[in-house]
C-alpha positions in Angstrom: 98.4 107.3 114.5 98.0 105.6 117.9 99.8 107.8 120.5 101.2 106.5 123.8 102.2 109.2 126.2 104.6 108.5 129.0 106.1 110.9 131.7 109.5 109.3 131.8 111.3 106.3 130.3 114.8 105.1 129.6 114.4 104.9 125.8 111.3 105.2 123.6 112.9 103.0 120.9 113.5 100.2 123.4 110.0 100.5 124.8 108.4 100.3 121.3 110.7 97.5 120.4 109.6 95.4 123.4 106.0 96.3 122.7 106.2 95.1 119.1 107.7 91.8 120.2 105.1 91.2 122.9 102.1 91.9 120.6 101.0 93.0 117.2 100.9 96.8 117.0 99.5 99.2 114.5 101.7 101.0 112.0 102.6 104.5 113.2 102.1 103.7 116.8 104.0 106.5 118.6 105.6 106.4 122.0 106.2 109.9 123.3 108.0 110.5 126.6 108.4 113.8 128.3 111.7 112.6 129.7 114.1 110.0 128.2 116.9 109.0 130.5 118.9 106.8 128.2 118.2 108.1 124.7 120.4 106.6 122.0 122.0 108.0 118.9 123.8 106.5 115.9 126.4 103.7 116.6 125.7 103.6 120.3 126.1 107.3 121.0 123.9 108.8 123.7 121.3 111.5 123.1 121.3 114.0 126.0 118.1 115.8 126.7 117.3 118.3 129.5 114.2 117.5 131.5 110.9 117.9 129.7 112.1 120.8 127.4 112.4 118.8 124.2 110.5 116.4 122.0 111.5 112.7 122.1 109.4 110.0 120.5 109.5 106.8 118.5 107.2 105.3 115.9 106.8 101.9 114.4 106.5 101.1 110.7 105.9 97.5 109.6 107.5 95.4 106.8 104.3 95.9 104.8 105.8 99.1 103.5 109.6 98.6 103.3 111.9 96.6 101.0 115.6 96.0 101.7 116.4 97.9 98.6 114.8 101.0 100.2 116.9 100.9 103.3 118.8 104.2 103.0 115.9 105.8 101.0 113.8 105.3 104.2 116.6 107.1 106.1 116.4 109.9 103.6 112.6 110.1 104.0 112.8 110.2 107.8 115.3 113.1 107.8 113.2 114.9 105.2 110.0 114.5 107.3 111.7 116.3 110.2 112.9 119.1 107.9 109.5 119.5 106.2 107.8 119.6 109.6 110.1 122.4 110.8 109.5 124.2 107.5 105.8 124.0 108.2 106.4 126.1 111.3 108.4 128.6 109.2 111.8 127.7 110.5 114.5 128.4 107.9 118.2 127.7 107.6 117.6 124.0 108.3 119.9 121.4 106.8 120.7 117.6 107.0 124.2 116.6 108.1 125.0 113.2 106.8 123.6 110.7 107.6 120.6 112.3 109.3 121.4 114.9 111.9 119.2 118.0 111.6 121.0 121.4 111.9 119.9 125.0 112.3 122.7 127.1 111.0 125.7 124.9 112.0 124.2 123.7 115.2 122.6 120.3 115.7 119.0 120.6 116.9 117.7 117.1 116.2 118.9 113.5 116.0 117.4 110.4 114.4 118.0 106.8 115.3 116.4 104.2 113.0 116.5 100.6 114.1 115.5 98.1 111.4 114.5 94.4 111.7 115.2 92.6 108.4 112.8 89.8 107.4 113.6 86.6 105.5 111.4 87.8 102.5 113.5 90.9 101.8 111.4 93.3 103.7 112.1 95.1 106.9 110.2 96.8 109.8 111.5 100.0 111.3 111.5 101.8 114.6 112.2 105.4 114.1 113.4 107.4 117.1 113.5 111.2 116.8 114.8 113.7 119.4 114.4 117.4 118.8 115.8 120.1 121.1 113.0 122.6 121.5 113.5 124.7 124.6 116.7 123.4 126.1 119.3 126.2 126.7 122.2 124.4 128.5 124.5 122.5 126.2 127.6 122.4 128.4 130.2 120.0 126.8 128.1 119.9 123.6 129.4 123.0 121.6 127.8 121.8 118.3 124.3 121.4 119.8 121.5 123.9 120.2 117.7 124.1 120.2 114.9 125.7 118.3 114.5 128.3 121.1 118.2 129.2 121.1 118.4 129.4 117.3 115.1 131.0 116.5 113.8 132.5 119.8 110.4 130.7 119.5 108.6 127.9 121.3 106.9 125.2 119.3 103.9 123.1 120.4 105.4 119.7 120.9 102.3 117.7 120.0 101.6 119.7 116.8 105.2 119.2 115.7 105.1 115.4 116.5 101.8 115.1 114.5 103.3 116.9 111.5 106.4 114.7 111.4 104.3 111.5 111.7 102.0 112.8 109.0 105.0 113.1 106.6 106.4 109.7 107.6 103.0 108.0 106.9 102.7 109.7 103.6 106.2 108.8 102.5 105.8 105.1 103.6 102.5 104.8 101.7 104.0 106.4 98.6 107.6 105.2 98.9 108.3 104.3 95.2 106.3 107.3 93.8 108.1 109.7 96.2 111.6 108.2 96.0 113.2 110.5 93.4 111.6 113.6 94.8 112.8 112.8 98.3 116.4 112.1 97.2 116.3 115.5 95.4 115.0 117.2 98.5 117.6 115.5 100.7 120.4 116.7 98.4 119.0 120.2 98.3 119.3 120.4 102.1 122.4 118.4 102.5 124.8 120.3 104.8 127.9 121.7 103.1 127.0 120.1 99.7 129.4 121.4 97.0 131.5 123.2 99.6 135.2 122.7 100.4 135.3 121.0 103.8 137.8 119.5 106.2 137.4 115.9 107.2 139.2 113.5 109.5 139.5 109.8 108.7 139.7 106.9 111.1 143.5 107.2 111.4 143.1 110.9 112.5 144.4 112.2 109.2 142.8 115.6 108.2 142.1 116.3 104.5 140.1 118.6 102.4 137.3 117.7 100.0 134.0 118.7 98.4 130.8 116.9 99.4 129.2 115.8 96.2 126.2 114.0 97.7 125.1 110.7 99.2 124.7 107.5 97.1 121.8 105.0 97.4 123.9 102.8 99.7 124.1 105.7 102.2 127.8 106.5 101.6 129.0 110.1 101.6 130.6 110.9 98.3 133.6 113.3 98.6 135.7 114.7 95.8 139.2 114.8 97.3 142.2 117.0 96.3 143.5 114.2 94.1 140.4 114.8 91.9 139.1 111.3 92.8 135.7 110.5 94.2 135.8 108.7 97.6 133.0 106.9 99.3 132.6 106.8 103.0 130.4 104.7 105.3 129.2 105.9 108.7 132.0 106.6 111.2 134.7 106.2 108.5 135.1 109.9 108.2 134.2 112.9 110.4 133.2 116.3 109.0 135.1 119.1 110.8 132.8 122.1 111.2 
């Protein structure tokens, strides 16, 4: 792991993206910024972080490891890496809210943004951005968000947590096919509200009940609705009400 530490930057993903275009960089090069002013979430959402109280970083993985058929499996492995790292520090009651938000209890403590560049040969490179709320306590206007400190009352060492996450990412990338089934099993074990009756809201604002059955290999959320039929939802097509 090659670590680049910055005091402040607009977006670690954007910085690493520009770096990878300008020159060849090593796999698992990590850009870590104490402050990220324009952090990004899924589908253009913003990631709000308070000062230098959290962990925000991005890492690069080249197309040497990743095939297009593994696109959502890689998403699963990234989410699992964060969960496994938090488990290493004995944090419990951690789950993954589809597609890759990390929750403690029912509060979001970490977000993941994966930006992929697909190659003509069917491979893709990946820039993985991870933001974890560690010591932040002010979540005004973000009632579903929290931090490790607020949820567990402990302070983690930022660099140790970063190194543990990247350790898992590197192991998974190097053993992607061998680890695939194990990682999907782990992902479903920690999938938030799996096999529970939940309320959802669709794109038209209609609220309905259903049971989360899992996530398929295309990354769609599989929901058993009241009509006893399985329905498959892409990102932003349905919102879990919790």
